[in-house]
C-alpha positions as CSV (number, residue, x, y, z in Angstrom):
1,X,0.0,0.0,0.0
2,X,1.4,3.4,-1.0
3,X,2.0,6.3,1.4
4,X,-1.2,8.3,2.0
5,X,-1.3,11.5,4.2
6,X,-5.0,11.3,4.7
7,X,-5.4,8.1,6.6
8,X,-5.3,9.7,10.1
9,X,-3.9,12.9,11.4
10,X,-3.2,12.0,15.1
11,X,0.6,12.2,14.6
12,X,1.0,13.9,11.2
13,X,4.3,12.2,10.4
14,X,6.4,12.8,7.3
15,X,5.3,9.3,6.2
16,X,2.2,7.5,7.2
17,X,1.1,3.9,6.6
18,X,-1.8,1.8,7.7
19,X,-2.0,-2.0,8.0
20,X,-4.0,-4.8,9.3
21,X,-2.6,-7.9,11.0
22,X,-4.0,-11.4,11.2
23,X,-3.7,-13.7,14.1
24,X,-1.1,-15.8,12.3
25,X,0.8,-12.6,11.4
26,X,0.7,-11.5,15.0
27,X,2.1,-14.8,16.3
28,X,4.8,-14.8,13.7
29,X,5.8,-11.4,15.1
30,X,5.9,-12.9,18.5
31,X,8.3,-15.7,17.3
32,X,10.6,-13.1,15.8
33,X,10.6,-10.9,19.0
34,X,11.2,-13.9,21.3
35,X,14.0,-15.5,19.2
36,X,16.7,-13.8,21.2
37,X,15.1,-14.9,24.5
38,X,15.2,-18.5,23.4
39,X,18.8,-18.2,22.5
40,X,19.6,-16.7,25.9
41,X,17.9,-19.6,27.7
42,X,20.0,-22.0,25.7
43,X,23.3,-20.2,26.3
44,X,22.7,-19.8,30.1
45,X,21.7,-23.4,30.4
46,X,24.8,-24.4,28.5
47,X,27.1,-22.3,30.7
48,X,25.6,-23.7,33.9
49,X,25.8,-27.2,32.5
50,X,29.5,-26.9,31.6
51,X,30.2,-25.3,35.0
52,X,28.6,-28.3,36.7
53,X,30.8,-30.7,34.7
54,X,33.9,-28.7,35.6
55,X,33.1,-28.8,39.3
56,X,32.1,-32.5,39.3
57,X,35.6,-34.0,39.8
58,X,36.3,-31.6,42.7
59,X,33.1,-31.1,44.5
60,X,30.0,-33.1,43.6
61,X,27.7,-31.1,45.9
62,X,28.7,-27.8,44.1
63,X,28.2,-29.5,40.8
64,X,24.7,-30.7,41.8
65,X,23.8,-27.2,43.1
66,X,24.9,-25.6,39.8
67,X,22.9,-28.2,37.8
68,X,19.8,-27.6,39.9
69,X,20.3,-23.8,39.6
70,X,20.5,-24.2,35.8
71,X,17.4,-26.3,35.7
72,X,15.5,-23.9,38.0
73,X,16.6,-20.9,35.9
74,X,15.5,-22.7,32.7
75,X,12.1,-23.5,34.4
76,X,11.7,-19.8,35.4
77,X,12.6,-18.6,31.9
78,X,10.2,-21.1,30.3
79,X,7.4,-20.1,32.7
80,X,8.1,-16.5,31.8
81,X,8.1,-17.2,28.1
82,X,4.9,-19.1,28.4
83,X,3.3,-16.2,30.2
84,X,4.5,-13.8,27.5
85,X,3.2,-16.1,24.8
86,X,-0.2,-16.3,26.4
87,X,-0.3,-12.5,26.5
88,X,0.4,-12.4,22.8
89,X,-2.2,-15.1,22.1
90,X,-4.8,-13.1,24.0
91,X,-4.0,-9.9,22.0
92,X,-4.0,-11.8,18.7
93,X,-7.7,-12.6,19.4
94,X,-8.8,-9.0,19.4
95,X,-6.7,-7.4,16.6
96,X,-8.6,-8.5,13.5
97,X,-11.0,-5.6,13.7
98,X,-8.3,-3.1,14.3
99,X,-5.9,-1.2,12.1
100,X,-2.3,-0.3,12.9
101,X,-1.3,3.2,11.9
102,X,2.4,3.9,11.4
103,X,3.6,7.5,11.5
104,X,7.3,8.1,10.5
105,X,9.3,11.0,11.8
106,X,12.9,12.0,11.3
107,X,13.9,10.8,14.9
108,X,11.1,8.5,15.8
109,X,8.3,6.1,14.7
110,X,4.8,6.0,16.2
111,X,2.5,3.0,16.1
112,X,-1.2,3.7,16.9
113,X,-4.1,1.2,17.1
114,X,-7.3,2.4,15.4
115,X,-10.7,0.9,15.8
116,X,-13.8,2.5,14.1
117,X,-11.8,5.5,13.3
118,X,-11.0,6.0,17.0
119,X,-7.6,6.0,18.6
120,X,-7.3,3.0,21.0
121,X,-3.6,3.3,22.0
122,X,-0.4,4.9,20.8
123,X,3.3,4.3,21.4
124,X,6.5,5.8,20.0
125,X,10.1,4.7,19.7
126,X,13.2,6.8,18.9
127,X,15.4,5.1,16.4
128,X,18.4,5.6,18.7
129,X,16.6,3.6,21.4
130,X,16.1,0.5,19.3
131,X,17.9,-2.3,21.2
132,X,16.8,-5.3,19.1
133,X,15.8,-5.9,15.5
134,X,14.7,-8.9,13.5
135,X,12.8,-9.5,10.2
136,X,11.3,-12.1,8.0
137,X,9.7,-11.9,4.6
138,X,6.6,-10.1,5.9
139,X,7.7,-7.8,8.8
140,X,10.3,-5.7,10.3
141,X,10.3,-6.2,14.1
142,X,12.1,-4.0,16.5
143,X,11.9,-3.1,20.2
144,X,13.2,-0.8,23.0
145,X,13.3,-1.7,26.7
146,X,9.5,-1.4,27.0
147,X,7.7,-2.5,23.9
148,X,7.8,-4.5,20.6
149,X,7.0,-2.6,17.4
150,X,6.5,-3.9,13.8
151,X,5.7,-2.8,10.3
152,X,4.7,-4.8,7.2
153,X,7.4,-4.5,4.6
154,X,5.0,-4.5,1.6
155,X,3.3,-1.2,2.7
156,X,6.6,0.8,2.9
157,X,7.3,3.2,0.0
158,X,10.5,2.3,-1.9
159,X,12.1,5.7,-1.0
160,X,11.1,5.6,2.7
161,X,13.6,6.8,5.2
162,X,12.7,3.7,7.2
163,X,15.0,1.5,5.2
164,X,18.0,3.5,6.2
165,X,16.7,3.8,9.8
166,X,16.2,0.0,10.0
167,X,19.6,-0.7,8.4
168,X,21.4,1.5,10.9
169,X,19.4,0.0,13.8
170,X,20.2,-3.5,12.6
171,X,23.9,-2.8,12.3
172,X,24.0,-1.2,15.8
173,X,22.0,-4.1,17.2
174,X,24.4,-6.6,15.6
175,X,27.4,-4.9,17.2
176,X,25.7,-4.6,20.6
177,X,24.5,-8.2,20.4
178,X,28.1,-9.4,20.1
179,X,29.2,-7.0,22.8
180,X,26.4,-8.1,25.1
181,X,27.3,-11.8,24.5
182,X,30.9,-10.9,25.4
183,X,29.7,-9.1,28.5
184,X,27.6,-12.1,29.6
185,X,30.4,-14.5,29.0
186,X,32.9,-12.4,30.9
187,X,30.4,-12.0,33.8
188,X,29.6,-15.7,34.1
189,X,33.2,-16.7,33.6
190,X,34.4,-14.4,36.3
191,X,32.0,-15.6,38.9
192,X,32.5,-19.3,38.0
193,X,36.3,-18.8,38.2
194,X,36.1,-17.2,41.6
195,X,33.7,-19.9,42.9
196,X,36.0,-22.6,41.3
197,X,39.0,-21.2,43.2
198,X,37.1,-20.8,46.4
199,X,35.7,-24.3,46.4
200,X,38.5,-26.3,44.6
201,X,41.6,-24.6,45.9
202,X,42.4,-27.4,48.3
203,X,42.2,-29.9,45.5
204,X,44.3,-27.9,43.1
205,X,46.9,-27.1,45.8
206,X,47.5,-30.9,46.2
207,X,49.1,-30.8,42.8
208,X,50.6,-27.3,42.6
209,X,51.9,-26.8,46.2
210,X,50.4,-23.5,47.4
211,X,48.7,-21.7,44.6
212,X,45.7,-20.4,46.6
213,X,46.8,-16.8,46.7
214,X,48.0,-16.8,43.1
215,X,44.7,-18.4,42.0
216,X,42.7,-15.6,43.5
217,X,44.9,-13.1,41.8
218,X,44.5,-14.9,38.5
219,X,40.8,-14.1,38.7
220,X,41.5,-10.4,39.2
221,X,42.2,-9.6,35.5
222,X,38.7,-11.0,34.6
223,X,37.0,-8.8,37.2
224,X,39.0,-5.8,36.2
225,X,37.9,-6.6,32.6
226,X,34.3,-6.4,33.8
227,X,35.0,-2.9,35.1
228,X,36.5,-1.8,31.8
229,X,33.7,-3.5,29.9
230,X,31.1,-1.5,31.9
231,X,32.8,1.7,31.0
232,X,32.7,0.8,27.3
233,X,29.1,-0.1,27.7
234,X,28.4,3.4,29.2
235,X,29.9,5.0,26.1
236,X,27.7,2.8,23.9
237,X,24.6,3.9,25.8
238,X,24.1,0.3,27.1
239,X,23.2,-0.8,30.6
240,X,26.5,-0.6,32.5
241,X,25.9,-0.1,36.2
242,X,25.2,-3.8,37.1
243,X,28.4,-4.8,35.3
244,X,30.4,-2.2,37.0
245,X,29.1,-3.2,40.5
246,X,29.8,-6.9,39.8
247,X,33.3,-6.1,38.6
248,X,34.2,-4.0,41.6
249,X,32.6,-6.6,44.0
250,X,34.6,-9.5,42.6
251,X,37.8,-7.5,42.4
252,X,37.4,-6.6,46.1
253,X,36.8,-10.3,47.0
254,X,39.8,-11.4,45.0
255,X,42.1,-8.9,46.8
256,X,40.7,-9.7,50.3
257,X,40.9,-13.5,49.6
258,X,44.5,-13.1,48.4
259,X,45.5,-11.2,51.5
260,X,43.8,-13.7,53.7
261,X,45.7,-16.6,52.0
262,X,49.0,-14.7,52.3
263,X,48.3,-14.5,56.1
264,X,48.0,-18.3,56.2
265,X,50.9,-19.1,53.8
266,X,53.2,-20.2,56.7
267,X,50.7,-23.0,57.4
268,X,49.4,-23.8,53.9
269,X,52.8,-23.7,52.1
270,X,54.4,-26.6,53.9
271,X,51.1,-28.5,54.4
272,X,50.3,-28.7,50.8
273,X,53.9,-29.5,49.9
274,X,53.8,-32.4,52.3
275,X,50.8,-33.8,50.6
276,X,52.1,-33.3,47.1
277,X,55.5,-34.8,48.1
278,X,53.8,-37.8,49.8
279,X,51.9,-38.6,46.6
280,X,55.0,-38.2,44.5
281,X,57.5,-40.2,46.5
282,X,55.4,-42.9,47.9
283,X,53.1,-43.3,45.0
284,X,49.7,-42.9,46.7
285,X,46.7,-40.9,45.7
286,X,45.1,-38.6,48.2
287,X,41.7,-37.2,47.3
288,X,40.6,-33.9,48.8
289,X,38.7,-34.5,52.0
290,X,35.8,-32.6,53.4
291,X,37.9,-31.3,56.2
292,X,41.6,-30.6,56.4
293,X,43.9,-28.9,59.0
294,X,47.4,-27.7,58.5
295,X,49.9,-27.1,61.3
296,X,53.4,-25.7,61.0
297,X,55.4,-25.5,64.2
298,X,58.5,-26.6,65.8
299,X,57.8,-28.9,68.7
300,X,60.3,-31.1,70.5
301,X,59.1,-34.4,72.0
302,X,61.2,-36.7,74.2
303,X,64.2,-34.4,73.6
304,X,65.0,-36.3,70.3
305,X,61.9,-35.8,68.1
306,X,61.1,-32.4,66.6
307,X,57.7,-32.0,64.7
308,X,58.1,-29.8,61.7
309,X,54.7,-30.0,59.9
310,X,51.5,-31.8,60.4
311,X,48.4,-32.4,58.2
312,X,45.2,-33.9,59.4
313,X,42.7,-34.9,56.8
314,X,39.2,-36.1,57.7
315,X,37.2,-38.0,55.1
316,X,33.4,-38.1,55.8
317,X,32.3,-39.1,52.3
318,X,30.8,-42.6,52.4
319,X,32.4,-43.2,49.0
320,X,35.7,-43.4,50.8
321,X,34.8,-44.4,54.3
322,X,32.7,-47.5,55.0
323,X,32.4,-49.8,58.0
324,X,34.0,-52.9,56.5
325,X,35.8,-51.3,53.5
326,X,39.0,-49.4,54.2
327,X,39.6,-46.2,52.4
328,X,43.3,-47.0,52.0
329,X,42.6,-50.2,50.2
330,X,40.6,-48.3,47.6
331,X,43.2,-45.8,46.5
332,X,46.7,-47.4,46.9
333,X,48.5,-50.6,46.3
334,X,48.6,-53.1,49.2
335,X,52.4,-53.5,49.2
336,X,53.0,-49.8,50.2
337,X,50.9,-49.7,53.3
338,X,51.6,-51.7,56.5
339,X,48.7,-53.1,58.4
340,X,48.6,-51.3,61.7
341,X,51.9,-49.9,63.1
342,X,54.7,-52.3,63.9
343,X,56.0,-52.2,67.5
344,X,59.5,-51.2,66.5
345,X,58.1,-48.0,65.1
346,X,56.7,-46.8,68.4
347,X,60.2,-45.6,69.6
348,X,60.9,-43.5,66.5
349,X,57.6,-41.6,65.9
350,X,55.9,-38.7,67.7
351,X,52.9,-39.3,69.8
352,X,53.1,-43.2,69.7
353,X,49.9,-43.6,71.8
354,X,47.9,-41.9,69.1
355,X,49.5,-43.6,66.1
356,X,49.5,-47.1,67.7
357,X,45.8,-47.2,66.9
358,X,46.3,-46.8,63.2
359,X,44.7,-49.2,60.8
360,X,47.4,-48.6,58.1
361,X,50.6,-46.7,58.1
362,X,53.7,-45.7,56.0
363,X,57.1,-44.5,57.2
364,X,59.1,-42.4,54.7
365,X,62.7,-41.4,55.1
366,X,63.1,-38.0,53.4
367,X,66.9,-38.2,53.4
368,X,67.3,-41.7,52.0
369,X,64.0,-42.0,50.1
370,X,63.4,-45.3,51.8
371,X,59.9,-46.5,52.6
372,X,59.0,-48.4,55.8
373,X,62.6,-48.8,56.9
374,X,63.6,-48.0,60.4
375,X,66.8,-45.8,60.5
376,X,69.6,-47.4,62.4
377,X,72.5,-45.0,61.9
378,X,73.4,-42.4,64.5
379,X,72.5,-38.8,63.7
380,X,69.5,-36.7,62.7
381,X,67.0,-38.2,60.3
382,X,64.1,-36.5,58.6
383,X,61.0,-38.7,58.5
384,X,57.4,-38.6,57.5
385,X,54.8,-40.8,59.2
386,X,51.5,-41.4,57.3
387,X,48.7,-43.1,59.3
388,X,45.1,-43.9,58.5
389,X,42.5,-44.5,61.2
390,X,38.7,-44.7,60.5
391,X,38.4,-41.9,58.0
392,X,41.2,-39.8,59.3
393,X,44.6,-39.5,57.5
394,X,47.5,-37.9,59.4
395,X,50.7,-36.9,57.8
396,X,53.5,-35.7,60.1
397,X,56.9,-34.5,59.0
398,X,59.5,-34.6,61.8
399,X,63.2,-35.0,62.6
400,X,64.6,-37.5,65.1
401,X,68.1,-37.7,66.6
402,X,69.4,-41.2,67.3
């Protein structure tokens, strides 16, 4: 339909078009307008699902929480989408007797609903405020933060300014869409990384020594990137305050967590190293327990034994601790561990009353690299006693003078 200035004079735009829309047309417009929402649901679900898989080897409870959160989020989004669709369905039932009047201005477009030559409702959108665009063979569909607008392609004059306006809006939307995707990815990645470090640092430290402080600092570039991202969003007239707050918040947490870890380095440093060296030299595997304590101190016992470091690991997971199935037997070879603690070891270990109750034990000589061998030569020997007793694994590094 060609442009006609005499349809209706409520807005008096430089171009004016009138159109009717069927129920099927209206629902096709809904599908176009909701396409981005469906993609967002898929992306968020994918991110949460991948995060759950990443956490699974380290903390099954966290993995389950992430998975449930993802499913709950998807459910909420689907409920919201269903509610929106119902709203569109209800509107589609009452549009057949109405006409849609489009008034085109230099800076904005107005869409009015006319029934029996009476104005029912009117809404306007500035071209600069268009945040999403889409199209099919029949319609241009675009929206701002509040409402969805549409216009049938076939009624637009070939020299209409709308073609340039839509082209510019579509190019702007394409750029912002990529930038929004980057922002979302950076936001989720930063929080997942921080949570990953906080929950899995003990497990990672078993292999890397004492990376806890460095791991928190490794998250800092991502949180600072969020701050920079928010400033760029501000220049592009996009929502930027939530991203800025999130970036500052995570940056603050990273710095505080790093300082806290530095304060405990004198305990963690040696403790993690003992665990890592025990696995390396003795050939055992030590999963991360639910509870772990580190002690670093110099303590002389019986005038000839000096405790250097001690690690106490408490396993409460029934996967490892069962009444008749020993945890030790599930993770190491039988020829490494001794059943109980031989009597001849009681004179060369600290706190013999405690360790005498052990179900399994290993004695490691740090100087000679020997396993389960009692030192006989005179002098000072650096030893490590590893003992397991009903879900508790103790590792004590000490020196003894013979």
